[in-house]
N, C-alpha and C positions, 0 to 999 in steps of 0.2 A: 221384646220389651216387657217389663214386668207389668202385669195387669193391675197391680195395686198402686202403681205410680199415678197419683191423681192431683199432684200439685207441681207447679213449675218453679224453676229458678229464674227469678226476674233479673238478678245481677249475679254474675259468677266471679268469685275471687277478686274482689277489690280490697284496697287497703286504706284504713284510716291513717291520718298523718301521725297520730301518736297512739301508743298502746293503751287500750281501755281495760279498766278493772271492774267497771260497772256500766251496763247499758240498759236503757229503758226506751221502749217504743211509744211514740205518741198515740193516744187512743183515737184521735180524730183525723190526723194528717200523716202523710208518709214522711215522718221525721224521726230521727234517732238521736237521743241524748246520751252522751257517754262521759264518764268520769275517767280521766287519764291517770297514769301512774305518776304524773307530775302534779297532781291535785288541781287540775283545771277541768272546767265543764265545757264540752264542745257540742254543737248541734249540727247534724248532717241531714241532707236529703238522702232518700234511699238510693238515689243514683250515684251517690258518692261525693256530691259537692258540699263543702263546708259552708254553713250559713253564718255562724259566728262562734267566737271563743270567749268565754268568761274566765279570766285569770283571777284566781283567788287572792293573789298578792295585791290586786288592784282594789279589792273590797275594803272599805273602811273598817278599821278595827281588826283585832286578832280573832279570826273566825276558826282557825285551825284547819284540819283536813276535812274534806267532804266524806261523810260516812254513808249517806243514802240520798236518793232523789225520788220524787214522785210527781207525775203529771196531774194537773187539774183535769177533771173529766172532759172539759170542753177543749183541751189542748192549747189553751192560751197562756198558761202559767206553769212554771216548774217550781216545786218546793224543794229546797236544798237543806239537808241536815248536816250539821258540822260537829266536829269532835269537842267543841267548846260548849255544846248544849244550846246553840243558837240555831234559828231557822230563818232562811231568807226566801222570798218569793221573787222569781225572775220572770220578767216579761219576755215571752218567747219571740215576739215580733222584733225586739230591739236588742235582746241579750243583756238587759240592764236589771239590776236589783231595784225593785219597786217597793218592797215592804219587808220589814224584819220583825221577828219575834224572839224574845229571849226567855228561856225557861228558868233562869236564875238557879240552876242546879249545878254546882261546881263538880268537875270530874265526871260528868255524865254525858258522854257522846250520844247523839241521836242515833238510834238503831232502827227505827221504823217510821216511815211517813206513808200514810195510807189516805188517799184522797178519793172519796166516793160520793155519789150523788143519789138523791131520792126524788122521784117524780111525783108531783101532785097534779090532779086534774083541777083546773081553775076555770071559772066562768070567763067566757070570751068577752073582751071589751069591744063594743061596736065601734065602727069608724065614726069620726066626727063629721057631722053634716051641718050645713047652714041652718041656723034656727034651732038646732037640737041642744039638749042639755050638755054641759061639759063632761068629759070623762072623769073617772075616779081620780086620776092623777092629772094635775094641771101643769106639771113641769114641762110638758111637751110644748106649751105655748112660749116658753122662754127660748131665746137664742141658744144654740149649742155653744159650749165652752170652746174657744179657739185653742188650738194646740200651742203650748208654750214654745216660743223660740228661744232656746238656750244660748243667748247671744254671748254672754260672758262665762257661763258655767258649763260644765260637762255632765252634769247630773241629769236625772230624769224624774218623772213624777208618776204617782200611782194613777195611770191614765185610764184604766179600764173601769167601767161602771160609773164614769163621771157624767156622761150625757145620757139622754133617754135611750133605752135599749129595747130589745124585742120583748122584754117582760111587760113593757107598758103598751105594746102595739097590738095586743089582742091575741097572743099565742095561747093555744089551748093547754099546752103542757108547760109546766114550770118546774125548775129543778132547784132543790136545796142540796148544796154540797157541804160535806163535813170532812175536815182534815183531822185525822187521828195521829197522835205522836206518842211514841214510846222511846224513852232514853235508856241507857245502860243501867241506870240506877233503879229501874222499875217504876218510874213515874209515868203516869198516863195523862195526856192532855187532849182535850177536844176543842177544836176551833171551828166556828161557823164561817164558811166562805174563806177559810184560811186567814181571817182577819181578826175575829173576835174570839179571844181565848176564854173558854168557860171554866177557868180554874185549873189547878193541877192536883191530881189525885196522887199523893206521894206514896212511894213504895207499894204501888198497886199491883204490879205484875210480878216480876221476878227480881227482887233486890239483889244487887251485886256489889260486893265490897270494892273500895277504890283500888286496893292492891291487885285485885283480879283484873279490873278494867285496864289498869296501866300496863299489864302484861299481854293484853290482847292486841295482836297486830291489826291495824286498820286496813293495810293493803298487803295481802299475802299473795304469793305466787298462785295459790289456789283461789280462784276468783270467788268461789262460793263463800269464803270466810267473811266477806263483807256483809252477807245477808245473815245478820245475827237474829233477826226477827222476821217471821212471815205473818201476814195478816189477811183476813177475809171477813166479809160481812154479808148479812142477808140483804135482799133487794131493798127493803125499807130502812136499812141501816140500824134498826133497833137492836140487832144482835151482832156483836163484834167478837170474832175469834182471833186469838193471838197465839202463835206457835213459836216457841223460843227455846234456846239453850241457856240454862241457868248457870250459876256459879259452880255447880258440881258436875257440869258437862251433861246434865240430864236434859232430854228433850221433853218439854212440858207444854200442856195446852191450858189456856185460860179463856173463858168467854164471859162477856159482859152484856147485860141487858140495859139499854139506854131508854128509859121509859118515856121521856118527853118526845123522842122521835117516833115512838110507837103510837102515841095517842094524841099528838098535837095536830090540829088541822092545818090547812094551807095558810092560815093567818100568820103562822110562824115564818113561812116563806116570805110573805110580804114584809114583815118587820125586818127580817134578815137582809133582804135585798135593799131595802131603803137604807139600813144601817151601813151596809157595805159601800153604797154609793156616797153616803155621808163621809165615810173614811177616805174614799178616793178624792172627794172635793177638798177636804181639809188638807190632804197631802198636796193637791194641786195648788192651793193657796200658799202652802209652805214653800213650794218650789218657786212660785211667783215672787214671794218675798226674797228668796235667795237670789233670784235674778236681779231684783231691785237693789239688793245690797251689793252685788257684784258691779252693777252699772254705776252706783253711787261711789264705790271705792275708786274706780278709774277716774271719775270726775274730781273727787275730793283729793286724790293723790296728786293729780296734775296741778291743782290749785296750790297745794302745800309745797310742791316742788318750786313753783315760781315765788312763793313767799320766802322759802329758804334761800333762794338765789338773791332775792332782794336783801335779806338779812345779811348775807355774806358780803354784799356790796357795801352795806352800812359799816360792817366790821372792817372791811378793807380801807374805808375812809376814817376809821377810828372814832366812829360815833355810834357803834352798835350797842354799847353799854347803856346809852341814854335815850336812844331813839329806836322806834320800831317801824315797820313798813306802813302801818295804818296812818299814824300822824303825818308821815312824809307825803302820802297820797292826799290826805286832807289839805295839807299846805299847798300842794300842786293844784288841787281843785279850787282853792280860794284865791291863789295868787296868779296861777297860770304860768308860773316860772318854776321849772324843775331844779332841785338841788343837784349837786354833783353826784352823790350816790344814786339818786333817782335817774339821772341822765344815763349813768353807766349801766344801770339795770335795764333801762328801756332799750338802749342801743346795742349792748353787749350780750346780755343774758336773755331777755325776753325776745327782742327783735320783732319786726313786723310779721314775719312768717310764723314765729312762735305765738303771737297774739291771735292770728287766724286759726292756728291749730287749737289753741286754748278755747276760742269761741266755738269752733266746730265741735270739739269733744264734749263740752258742757251742754251745748244745745241738743246734740244727739242724745246724751244721757237724760236730759230733761224730757225729751220726747218719749224715750223708752219708759221712763218712770211714770209719765202720765198715762201712756197706753197700758202698761202693766197694771196700774191701779184701776183705771176706768174700765178697760176691756176685759181684764182677767180677774182681778180680785173682787171688785164690786159685783160683776156678773156672777162669779162663783158664790158670793154671799147671797145673791138673789136665789140661786139654785138651792143653796143650803137652807135658806129660810123656808122655802117651799117644802123641802124634804123633812125638815124638823117638824113643820106643821102637819105633814102627812103622817109622820111617825107618832106624833102626839094624838092625832085623830084615830090612827089605827089602834093605839093602846086604849084610848078612852072609850071607843065604840066597839071594841072587840066583843064578839058574841061567844067568847069562851073564857075560861079562867083555868090556868094551870101554873106549873112551877116556873115557866118561862115568861110569865107576865111581867112587863116592864112597869115601873112606877112613873106616873105622870110627872111627879115632882122632879125626878132625875132629868127629865128633858128640859126643864126650866133652866138648868145650868148652862147647857150649850146655847140656848136662846139668848140668855143674858150675855154670854161671852161673844156671841155673834153681834149683838147690839154694840158692844164696845169696839169691835173690829170695824163695823160700819162707821161709827162715829170718828174713830181715829183715821180711817182711810179718807174720809171727806176732809178732815182737818189737814191731812197731808197734802191733798190736792190744793187746798187754799194756800198753804205755805209754799207749795211748789210754784203756783202761778205768781205769787209775790216775788219769789226768787228769780223766776224767768224774766219778769219785767225789770227787776233791779239789775240783773246781770246784763240784759240787753242795753240798758242805758249806760252801764259801766263800760262796756266794750266800745260803744259809740264814742264816748268821751275819750277813751284811751287812743282810738284811731285818730281823733282830732289832735291829741297831744303829740302823737308820732309825727303827724304832718308839720306841726309847729316846731318840734325839736329838729327835724331833718330839713326844715325850711323848704318844704315842697309846696309849690303852688298848684292847688287842685282846682281845676275849672268847674268841677261838679259841685253842686250845692250840697254841703255837708248835712246829713240828717240831724234833726234836732234831738236833744236829749234833755231829760228832766234832772236837774242837779239834785233835787231832793231824793230821787231814786238812787243816784250815785252815792249820796250820803248814807242812805239806808243800807246799801250793799256794803259799803266800807265799815259802817258801824256794827251791823248785825250779822253779816253773812260772809265777809271776806276771810276772817280767821276761823270762825266756828259757825257753820250753817245750822239753822233750826232743823233742817232735814235730817241732820245727824241723829237727832233725838228719836226720830221715827225708824231709822234704818240700822242703827248701831246699838248694841247692848253695852253701853259704857258703864263701867263700875266706878262710882265716885266715892268720896268718903262717907256720904250719907246712905245712898241706896242705889240699886240698879234703876235706870230710867224706866218708868212704868209705861210710857207711851210707845215703847218699841213695838213695831208691828210683829216681829218674830216672837216676842213675849206673849202678845195677844193670841197668836196662832197656837203657841204651845198650850196656853190656857184653854183655848177652844178644843184642841185635840184631847187634852186630859179630861175635860168635862164630857166629851163624846164617849170616851172609853169608860167613864164612870157609870154610864147608863146601864152597863151589863153586870155591874158588881153584884147586885142583889140577886137577879135571876141566875147568875153563874153559881152562887152558893146553893140555891135551891136545886138547880139541875144536878150538881155533883152529888147531892144527897139522894138523888133518884137513879143513880147508876149502880146497879147491883152486879156483883161478880161472884161466880162460884169459886170454890177452892180449886187450885190448879190440879190438873190431871197429869200424872206421869205417863209418858209415852215410851221412852227408852232411857236406859241408864247411860248409854254412850251416844247421846244425840249429836255430839260434835263430829262423829265419824260418819254421819249420814246426810244425804240430800233429803230435803223435806219441803212439803208445800201443804197448803190447807185451802179448802173451799167450803162455803156455807150456802146451802139452798134450803131444802126441806130438812136436811140433816147436816151435821158437820162431817166432812170427809178429809182425812189426813192421809197423805201419801208419803212414803219414805223408802229409801234404798241406800245401801252402803256406798260410801265414796271409794273404798279401797278394796272391796272384795266383789267377786262375781256371784251375787246372790239374786234372789227374786226382788221384784218391786211389790211392796205391800200396801194395800189400801185398807184403811180402817174407817168404818162408818159408825157414828155415834148418834143414836136417836135420843132426843132430849125434849123435855117440856120446856117451854120458853121462859116463863116468868116466875119471879119470886123464889128462886132457889139460892141457898147459901152453900149447899153441898151438891156436887155433881151427881146426877142420876140419869138413867137411860139404859138402853140396850146396846151392847157392842157387837158388831158383826164385821167380818173381814174376808179378804181374799188375797192370795199370793199369785202374782203374775210371773210365769216362768219366762225368762228372757234368754232365748236361744236362737242360734242360726246353725242349721246343719249339725245338730247335737252339741255344738259348742256354746256354752253359756257366756253371755255378754255382760258387760258392766255398764251401769248407768253413768253417763257423763253429766247429764242435766235432764231435768224434766220440769214441766209447768202445766198448769191448767189453762187451756186456751179459753174455755168458757165453762158453764156449769156442768157440761156433760162430756167434754173432750179433754183428754190428757195427751200431751205431746211429749215424746220420750226420745232422748238422744243416747244411743248405745254404741259401745266400742268393744273390740276384742283386746285392746290394750297391748298390742304387739308392735315391736319395733320393725320387724320384718312382716311384710304383707299386712299392713294395718288396714283395719276395716271399721267403718263407722256407719251407723244406720239411724236415720231420722224416721220415726214411726209415730202413728197416731192410733189411739184406741178410744172407744166410747164407753163410758161407765155403765150405761144401761145394758151393755153386753155381758156384764159379769153378774153372777149370782152370789151376792154377799151372804155368807153363812153366819147365823147368830152364834155367838160364842159365850153369851152370858151377860148378866147385868153389870153395869159399871159400879165398882166398889172402891172404897178408899184403899190406898196403898197398893193398887193394882197397876202394873205397867202394861197398859193395854197393847202397846206395840209388840212387846215380847209375847203377850198372850196370842196375838195374831200370828207371829212368826212361828210359834210352836204348834198351833192348832188349826190355822186356816188352811183350806184346801188349796193345792197348787194347780193352777189352770194355765193352759196355753192360750196366749192372746190371739184374737182374730183381728189382725191389722186391717184397718180400712184405708189407710194410706201409708206409704213409706217411700223413702229414697235412700240409696246406698252410696257411700263414698269409699273408694278403694285405693286412691292414689295419694297425691300430695296434700290435699286439703283434709285435715282432721279436726272437725269442730269440737268444742268442749263447752260451749255456753249458748243458751237460747234467750231470745227476747221476742215477745209477740205483742200485737197491739190489742187483742181482746175485742176487736170490733166485729160485730155479727155481720155487717154488710160487706166488709172487705177484710178478710183475715190474712194478714201477711206478717212476716217475722224475719229475724236476723239470726244467723248462726256465726259465732265468733270462734276463731281458731285459737290455739294455745299461745301464739305470739301476741294476742291482744289487738292485732291490727287487721289481719286477713279475715275477710268475712264474705258471706253470700247472703242474698236476699231471696226469700222464697214466698210463694203464694200457696196457701193451704187449700184453696177451693178451685183454682183454675186447672183445667185438664192440660196434659202435657203430651198428647199423643204424637205430635209432630217432632218432638225432641229426640235426638238419637244419642247413643252412648258416646260420650267424648269427654275429654279433660278429666277423666277419673270419676264421672258421674254416671250412675246406671239407673 
């Protein structure tokens, strides 16, 4: 057995149900997300069981093809970039779209989604004790928001961060995550928590004409073509490096300094977390209103069905032009004698069974409407009022001032919109209670009418009803219910009804988003970028990757030729540069096995110091593939000179860097049927595992980089 074999194969040669063109490993759980050649997103456990499938044809709107995906650092959300320039956030637990962002940049497919996190040390919040002062956040005293039961709808809501989370429970470490987006048009977008878009920096990276974009294949037989952009950032996220192929097929490097992430204290984290939970609760309220609208539609449609049947009965008796159902029922209430059309409607169309179904359906809908309003919307409004107060206090009493400072006046808008929603929700409950009582009396009266019409002697004492309530129902609610004004956005000749709950939720959402408009402009002005650095003139012919730690390290190797793998190190000063400066050093890794030079199939940085390389002899007969691992500290980077304008530093390294033989610290060889060509690793320091994908896009194996494999023997083509 080879002494260098220090990682094991957890799963050998399993197959995905569909061919994958893009795979990403979850950073915190043993889950694999893959994009298929049919433009669907699938999630698998590493043992091979499929968790869920998200079919893009089921997503509302024309999203186009999936171009890239990225995991949120906590592994709970997947960001999905589309060819239409839109971004969706998918809840990993349910496989549902929970939030969407649109960049409004036509013909600009998303080429890069990078979701990173920054850790702050925060003071620990002590546990609550009897008689002690309340904690900084009082939202923990409120009941948790109950999960919405989608009784009539199939949607979901932005459920994470709506209830009290571990950030409020005294955790020492808190995380601020930033989603960075690059589209094919060179636009750079920075989002906090994947929710708040801090503006768009147009044509910021590598502008690309539309005619070039339209000719780029989104899904090519060569899987690497989907990786148009590679990204890396420093641990504090203040330095972002982007490596991409521009419109002239040159491989170029650009790095940006985001000042507000570099010098902002943990107060920014607090504001961001509060704001994200506000967004989640607003989406929760919106989904509750959608459920209410769906419930009301079922009840309203059933009532209208019976009214139309009554009208048809009147027409059949040739009185439909002069009489409507409401006067007929009024006459029945006053005289107790049904007319011929009314009798036919009662006995033929409505029937006693239909009346029971009508009563049950509406009473069920009324109960659900009451519960959704009282238990969901009003409780969510309570949570939202506390969070808005906390946000206002955090801004007012902040012990710092920087470009991200929110204006107190901007928070007054959401507070005002919340007051309106409170008011209209209580008005809705009042109207609902009135309608419930009126409908109850109406159905009691109709049951008595049925007994009289059918001449049924009922020994039981009939329940009493209030005639005035029946009159109220027939006059004010039988044809058009006041509840319709709250739940439906009806357009009249004058205007849209202002009391619609969905209109108020939209107003609340817009005012919450407006909080970030001013700081977003300030933040964008403090993002400095160097002029792009040329790496290679034929970047499209190379595999490439980038990492940022104390320096920027770029790795590249030919896709089509058996050459060395080249490492470029760029030492740089961090702040205030418009032109790139620094020292370029490099090294060339000789990729050989028994004097035969191998070709790179794929490689990736597992962490800041480890490079994982997949090599092949590219032969149809006696194929050979090797997965190997090297540590960057083992190489002596040779200085090659200062970084200057118009210098292709990749070609400088290729021509001048010393060629060294690698000292593999781990490797595994594949000599038979399984020939991998694609890597995906999780990047988790505590448990480093990954997936190797074969050329068919389905066959794969799962490996562990750290576990010893001394007991495993040579079999199935693995050595």
